[in-house]
ZAMARGU-4260 file (C-alpha; in steps of 0.2 Angstrom, whole numbers, plus 5000, padded with zeros to 4 digits):
<rodrens>
0) 5352/6382/4936 | 5341/6388/4951 | 5337/6370/4955 | 5355/6364/4955 | 5361/6378/4965
5) 5348/6375/4978 | 5353/6357/4979 | 5371/6362/4980 | 5368/6374/4995 | 5358/6361/5004
10) 5372/6348/5002 | 5385/6361/5007 | 5375/6363/5023 | 5375/6344/5026 | 5394/6344/5022
15) 5392/6336/5004 | 5405/6341/4991 | 5401/6338/4973 | 5404/6347/4957 | 5390/6359/4952
20) 5397/6361/4935 | 5395/6342/4932 | 5377/6343/4938 | 5373/6357/4927 | 5378/6347/4912
25) 5371/6330/4906 | 5375/6317/4919 | 5381/6299/4914 | 5373/6285/4923 | 5388/6282/4933
30) 5389/6301/4938 | 5371/6301/4943 | 5374/6285/4953 | 5388/6293/4963 | 5377/6309/4967
35) 5362/6297/4973 | 5374/6288/4984 | 5380/6304/4991 | 5362/6309/4995 | 5358/6293/5003
40) 5374/6293/5013 | 5369/6309/5021 | 5351/6305/5023 | 5355/6289/5032 | 5368/6297/5043
45) 5360/6314/5047 | 5342/6314/5052 | 5340/6333/5048 | 5346/6332/5030 | 5329/6328/5024
50) 5321/6344/5031 | 5336/6354/5024 | 5332/6348/5007 | 5314/6353/5007 | 5315/6369/4996
55) 5328/6362/4984 | 5315/6355/4971 | 5322/6338/4973 | 5305/6329/4971 | 5304/6336/4953
60) 5321/6329/4949 | 5316/6312/4956 | 5300/6312/4946 | 5310/6315/4930 | 5322/6301/4933
65) 5309/6289/4940 | 5298/6291/4924 | 5314/6289/4913 | 5317/6270/4908 | 5335/6274/4903
70) 5339/6276/4922 | 5329/6261/4928 | 5345/6253/4935 | 5345/6268/4948 | 5326/6267/4952
75) 5329/6257/4967 | 5341/6271/4974 | 5328/6284/4970 | 5315/6273/4979 | 5326/6273/4994
80) 5328/6292/4994 | 5309/6294/4993 | 5308/6281/5008 | 5320/6291/5018 | 5313/6308/5014
85) 5295/6303/5017 | 5299/6300/5035 | 5295/6319/5036 | 5277/6324/5034 | 5281/6339/5023
90) 5290/6328/5011 | 5275/6317/5010 | 5265/6332/5006 | 5277/6337/4992 | 5278/6320/4985
95) 5259/6320/4983 | 5261/6334/4970 | 5272/6324/4958 | 5269/6309/4947 | 5279/6295/4955
100) 5265/6282/4960 | 5265/6273/4944 | 5284/6270/4942 | 5286/6265/4960 | 5272/6252/4958
105) 5280/6245/4943 | 5296/6243/4953 | 5287/6230/4964 | 5292/6217/4950 | 5310/6222/4951
110) 5324/6213/4960 | 5322/6210/4979 | 5333/6225/4983 | 5324/6237/4973 | 5307/6230/4978
115) 5312/6231/4996 | 5316/6250/4995 | 5300/6253/4984 | 5289/6245/4998 | 5297/6256/5010
120) 5294/6271/4999 | 5276/6267/4996 | 5273/6263/5014 | 5281/6279/5020 | 5271/6289/5007
125) 5255/6282/5014 | 5259/6285/5032 | 5245/6297/5038 | 5243/6304/5021 | 5225/6301/5014
130) 5230/6309/4997 | 5245/6298/4994 | 5234/6282/4999 | 5221/6287/4986 | 5234/6291/4973
135) 5243/6275/4975 | 5227/6265/4975 | 5221/6274/4959 | 5237/6267/4950 | 5233/6249/4954
140) 5244/6246/4969 | 5232/6235/4979 | 5233/6220/4968 | 5252/6222/4966 | 5255/6224/4984
145) 5245/6208/4989 | 5253/6198/4975 | 5270/6204/4981 | 5267/6197/4998 | 5260/6181/4991
150) 5275/6178/4980 | 5288/6181/4994 | 5277/6170/5006 | 5279/6156/4993 | 5298/6159/4993
155) 5298/6159/5012 | 5306/6176/5012 | 5301/6183/5029 | 5311/6199/5027 | 5302/6204/5011
160) 5285/6198/5018 | 5287/6209/5033 | 5291/6225/5024 | 5277/6222/5012 | 5264/6219/5026
165) 5271/6235/5034 | 5267/6244/5018 | 5250/6237/5016 | 5246/6242/5034 | 5250/6261/5030
170) 5240/6259/5014 | 5224/6253/5021 | 5225/6261/5039 | 5210/6273/5041 | 5205/6271/5023
175) 5189/6261/5020 | 5190/6262/5001 | 5208/6254/5001 | 5202/6241/5014 | 5187/6236/5003
180) 5199/6235/4988 | 5211/6224/4998 | 5197/6212/5003 | 5191/6210/4986 | 5208/6207/4979
185) 5211/6192/4991 | 5221/6199/5005 | 5213/6188/5019 | 5219/6172/5011 | 5236/6179/5009
190) 5237/6185/5027 | 5231/6168/5033 | 5245/6160/5023 | 5258/6171/5031 | 5252/6165/5048
195) 5251/6146/5042 | 5267/6145/5032 | 5280/6157/5040 | 5286/6154/5058 | 5291/6172/5060
200) 5284/6182/5074 | 5286/6199/5065 | 5277/6193/5050 | 5263/6185/5060 | 5261/6201/5070
205) 5260/6211/5054 | 5247/6199/5047 | 5237/6200/5063 | 5238/6219/5063 | 5230/6219/5045
210) 5217/6207/5050 | 5212/6218/5065 | 5211/6234/5054 | 5201/6225/5041 | 5190/6218/5054
215) 5172/6213/5051 | 5173/6218/5032 | 5184/6202/5029 | 5174/6190/5040 | 5167/6181/5026
220) 5184/6177/5018 | 5191/6173/5036 | 5177/6160/5038 | 5180/6153/5020 | 5198/6151/5023
225) 5196/6143/5041 | 5203/6158/5049 | 5195/6154/5066 | 5205/6138/5068 | 5221/6147/5062
230) 5219/6160/5075 | 5215/6147/5089 | 5231/6138/5084 | 5241/6153/5087 | 5233/6157/5104
235) 5236/6139/5110 | 5254/6139/5104 | 5266/6145/5118 | 5279/6150/5104 | 5268/6165/5101
240) 5265/6170/5119 | 5274/6187/5116 | 5260/6192/5103 | 5245/6185/5112 | 5238/6202/5114
245) 5238/6204/5095 | 5230/6187/5092 | 5216/6190/5105 | 5213/6207/5097 | 5211/6199/5080
250) 5199/6186/5086 | 5188/6199/5095 | 5186/6208/5078 | 5177/6193/5071 | 5170/6184/5086
255) 5152/6192/5084 | 5150/6183/5068 | 5140/6167/5070 | 5150/6157/5057 | 5166/6163/5065
260) 5160/6157/5082 | 5155/6141/5075 | 5173/6138/5069 | 5179/6142/5086 | 5166/6131/5095
265) 5167/6117/5083 | 5186/6115/5086 | 5192/6101/5097 | 5204/6113/5105 | 5191/6123/5113
270) 5195/6117/5131 | 5214/6121/5127 | 5209/6138/5122 | 5199/6140/5138 | 5214/6134/5148
275) 5225/6146/5138 | 5214/6161/5143 | 5214/6155/5161 | 5233/6156/5161 | 5233/6173/5153
280) 5221/6179/5167 | 5231/6171/5180 | 5248/6178/5174 | 5254/6193/5184 | 5263/6200/5169
285) 5247/6201/5159 | 5241/6219/5157 | 5223/6223/5160 | 5218/6226/5142 | 5224/6209/5137
290) 5215/6201/5151 | 5199/6210/5147 | 5200/6205/5129 | 5203/6187/5134 | 5187/6188/5145
295) 5178/6195/5130 | 5182/6179/5120 | 5175/6169/5134 | 5159/6179/5135 | 5156/6177/5116
300) 5159/6158/5117 | 5147/6155/5131 | 5135/6167/5122 | 5134/6155/5108 | 5121/6141/5113
305) 5131/6127/5104 | 5148/6131/5111 | 5141/6135/5128 | 5134/6117/5129 | 5150/6110/5122
310) 5160/6119/5136 | 5148/6116/5150 | 5146/6097/5146 | 5132/6094/5158 | 5142/6102/5172
315) 5158/6092/5169 | 5167/6104/5158 | 5183/6113/5162 | 5174/6130/5161 | 5163/6126/5176
320) 5178/6126/5189 | 5185/6142/5180 | 5169/6151/5181 | 5166/6146/5200 | 5184/6152/5204
325) 5181/6169/5195 | 5164/6171/5203 | 5173/6171/5220 | 5188/6181/5214 | 5191/6199/5221
330) 5193/6206/5203 | 5177/6214/5197 | 5180/6210/5178 | 5182/6191/5182 | 5166/6191/5193
335) 5157/6200/5179 | 5163/6187/5166 | 5158/6173/5178 | 5141/6180/5180 | 5138/6182/5162
340) 5144/6165/5159 | 5132/6157/5172 | 5118/6167/5164 | 5122/6161/5147 | 5123/6143/5153
345) 5106/6145/5163 | 5096/6145/5146 | 5089/6127/5149 | 5081/6119/5164 | 5093/6105/5164
350) 5108/6117/5165 | 5099/6127/5179 | 5097/6112/5189 | 5115/6108/5187 | 5121/6125/5191
355) 5111/6127/5207 | 5121/6112/5214 | 5136/6123/5214 | 5129/6134/5228 | 5131/6150/5218
360) 5117/6160/5224 | 5126/6169/5239 | 5140/6173/5227 | 5128/6180/5214 | 5119/6191/5227
365) 5135/6197/5233 | 5140/6203/5216 | 5123/6212/5214 | 5126/6221/5231 | 5145/6220/5235
370) 5150/6225/5253 | 5164/6236/5247 | 5160/6252/5236 | 5176/6248/5227 | 5169/6232/5221
375) 5153/6240/5214 | 5151/6240/5195 | 5136/6242/5184 | 5142/6229/5172 | 5144/6217/5187
380) 5128/6221/5194 | 5118/6218/5178 | 5128/6202/5174 | 5124/6195/5191 | 5105/6200/5190
385) 5105/6192/5172 | 5111/6176/5179 | 5099/6176/5193 | 5085/6180/5181 | 5089/6166/5169
390) 5090/6154/5184 | 5073/6160/5190 | 5065/6155/5174 | 5067/6137/5179 | 5052/6134/5191
395) 5059/6119/5199 | 5074/6128/5207 | 5065/6144/5212 | 5063/6138/5230 | 5082/6136/5231
400) 5085/6153/5224 | 5076/6161/5239 | 5088/6164/5253 | 5085/6175/5268 | 5092/6190/5259
405) 5086/6187/5241 | 5071/6197/5240 | 5078/6212/5250 | 5094/6212/5239 | 5084/6211/5223
410) 5071/6223/5229 | 5084/6236/5233 | 5089/6237/5215 | 5071/6243/5211 | 5078/6260/5217
415) 5093/6260/5205 | 5095/6274/5193 | 5102/6262/5181 | 5088/6255/5170 | 5095/6238/5165
420) 5097/6234/5183 | 5079/6240/5187 | 5072/6230/5173 | 5081/6214/5178 | 5076/6216/5196
425) 5058/6218/5191 | 5059/6202/5181 | 5067/6192/5195 | 5054/6197/5208 | 5040/6193/5196
430) 5047/6176/5193 | 5050/6172/5211 | 5033/6178/5216 | 5025/6167/5202 | 5018/6152/5212
435) 5024/6159/5228 | 5011/6169/5238 | 5023/6172/5252 | 5035/6182/5241 | 5020/6190/5233
440) 5013/6195/5250 | 5029/6202/5256 | 5031/6213/5240 | 5012/6219/5241 | 5013/6223/5260
445) 5029/6234/5259 | 5022/6251/5254 | 5039/6258/5249 | 5042/6244/5237 | 5024/6244/5230
450) 5025/6263/5228 | 5041/6261/5218 | 5034/6247/5207 | 5019/6258/5203 | 5031/6273/5200
455) 5041/6262/5188 | 5025/6259/5178 | 5027/6277/5172 | 5045/6275/5165 | 5040/6276/5147
460) 5057/6279/5140 | 5062/6261/5144 | 5049/6249/5137 | 5056/6234/5147 | 5055/6243/5164
465) 5037/6249/5163 | 5031/6233/5155 | 5039/6223/5169 | 5033/6234/5183 | 5015/6232/5177
470) 5017/6213/5175 | 5024/6212/5193 | 5009/6222/5199 | 4997/6210/5191 | 5007/6195/5197
475) 5006/6201/5215 | 4987/6202/5214 | 4985/6185/5205 | 4997/6176/5217 | 4990/6184/5233
480) 4972/6186/5230 | 4972/6196/5245 | 4959/6210/5248 | 4972/6220/5259 | 4985/6219/5245
485) 4972/6226/5232 | 4968/6240/5244 | 4987/6244/5245 | 4988/6244/5226 | 4973/6255/5224
490) 4978/6267/5237 | 4995/6269/5228 | 4986/6272/5212 | 4990/6256/5203 | 4974/6252/5195
495) 4976/6264/5181 | 4992/6254/5176 | 4983/6238/5176 | 4969/6245/5165 | 4982/6252/5153
500) 4988/6234/5151 | 4972/6230/5142 | 4978/6241/5128 | 4995/6234/5127 | 5001/6227/5110
505) 5007/6211/5118 | 4994/6198/5121 | 5003/6192/5137 | 5002/6208/5145 | 4984/6211/5140
510) 4979/6194/5148 | 4989/6196/5164 | 4980/6213/5166 | 4963/6206/5163 | 4966/6192/5175
515) 4972/6204/5189 | 4957/6216/5186 | 4945/6201/5187 | 4951/6197/5204 | 4951/6216/5209
520) 4933/6218/5203 | 4928/6202/5212 | 4933/6209/5229 | 4931/6228/5225 | 4923/6239/5238
525) 4916/6256/5235 | 4933/6264/5236 | 4941/6252/5223 | 4926/6253/5212 | 4927/6272/5212
530) 4945/6271/5207 | 4941/6259/5193 | 4928/6270/5187 | 4939/6286/5188 | 4952/6276/5177
535) 4938/6273/5164 | 4939/6254/5165 | 4921/6253/5156 | 4927/6263/5141 | 4943/6254/5139
540) 4936/6237/5140 | 4922/6241/5128 | 4934/6246/5115 | 4947/6232/5117 | 4933/6218/5117
545) 4928/6223/5100 | 4946/6223/5093 | 4948/6208/5081 | 4967/6209/5083 | 4966/6204/5101
550) 4967/6186/5105 | 4951/6176/5108 | 4957/6171/5125 | 4960/6189/5131 | 4943/6195/5124
555) 4934/6181/5134 | 4943/6186/5150 | 4937/6204/5146 | 4919/6198/5144 | 4920/6189/5161
560) 4926/6206/5168 | 4911/6215/5160 | 4900/6202/5168 | 4907/6206/5185 | 4907/6225/5182
565) 4889/6225/5177 | 4884/6220/5194 | 4890/6237/5201 | 4878/6252/5197 | 4893/6264/5194
570) 4901/6253/5181 | 4884/6247/5174 | 4880/6265/5170 | 4897/6268/5161 | 4895/6252/5151
575) 4878/6257/5145 | 4885/6274/5140 | 4897/6264/5129 | 4883/6254/5121 | 4889/6238/5129
580) 4873/6229/5125 | 4875/6232/5106 | 4894/6227/5107 | 4889/6210/5116 | 4875/6207/5103
585) 4888/6209/5089 | 4900/6197/5098 | 4886/6184/5099 | 4888/6182/5080 | 4907/6182/5080
590) 4916/6169/5069 | 4926/6163/5084 | 4915/6149/5093 | 4925/6154/5109 | 4920/6172/5109
595) 4902/6168/5103 | 4899/6156/5117 | 4906/6168/5130 | 4896/6183/5123 | 4880/6173/5124
600) 4883/6168/5142 | 4887/6186/5147 | 4871/6192/5137 | 4860/6180/5147 | 4868/6183/5164
605) 4867/6202/5162 | 4850/6201/5155 | 4854/6210/5138 | 4840/6210/5125 | 4849/6201/5111
</rodrens>
């Protein structure tokens, strides 16, 4: 009686008239149908009715009728009432406390009208409701929902597919468990069929939204079902221009996967895709997010070695003119993509030689150091430096990289507080100075630059920075072989870092440090020798030369260094303290013929009693 009266009062507020006496008695199916129709009418015509019914206990009555097979013919109406009520958050919370999930899920196999309302009900129940998502999943909804989509795709029933996809969207959104269930139950293949078989923008948008939410979890299935080519076809089809942002977002979700990238790069339409992206970028109506996402696709395609070579085509590919145009564009995001693209292309000497023909150095340097503050961007700066660095690896084009401002622009970035830019700058300067004593002398003669390089040798929180700083220091010494440069480095406190290179875990750094110290020792005067002694070169070199984990070539260079140091009384005394004669004696019996031969030579030249 209390339940009925509350319902009656609620409907009175909403202007609904019906016979309380009849509701208090057993209702025939026809009478119940009329009551449900009255409820639905008011729900559909007055948005406040659902809230007015909150305290009526209606959810308990719905639970009873839904679980009673005798009223199955009216279950569709009950599902519609649930759908309308659950637009309200409080109703979703109340419905979580009654057992309606199982009968609703069974209604998915009913006629289209009931199924449609059931999908709405389930979708609205799941909206921003973790508890309802969990309850519905526990009742086996995942497989049923996916099969519902699949069956209506087969019937080409776009309306039903659209509402089913909307239901699935609410069902898996922000719910990893349901996403996993959906993937394991085959949702990816079904979504791709929606795109392939139904020429309906709303359906395709729904399928793309689900693919984007599932993301990388479903990449294996996307690859298995040729999803890359499906998405590329969409992007290239102007019929779907209005949803290009959704298409691009879906592609981005999977593009970091190698197999997915191979699908994209292996497609004959790759140049069509690039042309389409160019049009998106040039379209004044494209919003910035869409443009940036489109540029991200270009970044990834050029990041893959195979697709990069396919697109570059020995300098004849369409991407070349696009990148050159973007490089000279005023927009920072286009410049950054162009620089990243050039850097990715410049991963082989042949490509570098082709790129340099396009006279891009001045544009790259301008991107490193824009004239206008508004054009400055850490991403652009590092992208441009990366491109210059990769070009610098090709020794045959280095002379063409060196313009009147190259060294000054790159050197200025040594003072950047942005570590990636500093690291790239150190690498570029080392590469440009290799085999070029003019550049090396310029760097070694500028005390401001030299002090900064030595300061960067202490930036231990960034491995790349301090390693590259030490390598550049060693390179300057090797390439200049200039006593004045050695004096500058010693005065600035650089010898301690060169000595520390001998203990580095990387053989290349160890060897570069040993070679630099060989030259320093060969020209050392009293001040330099005192600096080397203070930095305990004898102790360090005695320890390293015994380390069997150090390469034979490096150890031989250290033996040569010992031979030079032995001629200086200060170092000789230190080497004796560290029992160098005993160490050399052991190395004379070493398994490596290279080390054994060199040790014997040192023993003879230093007059060790072996």
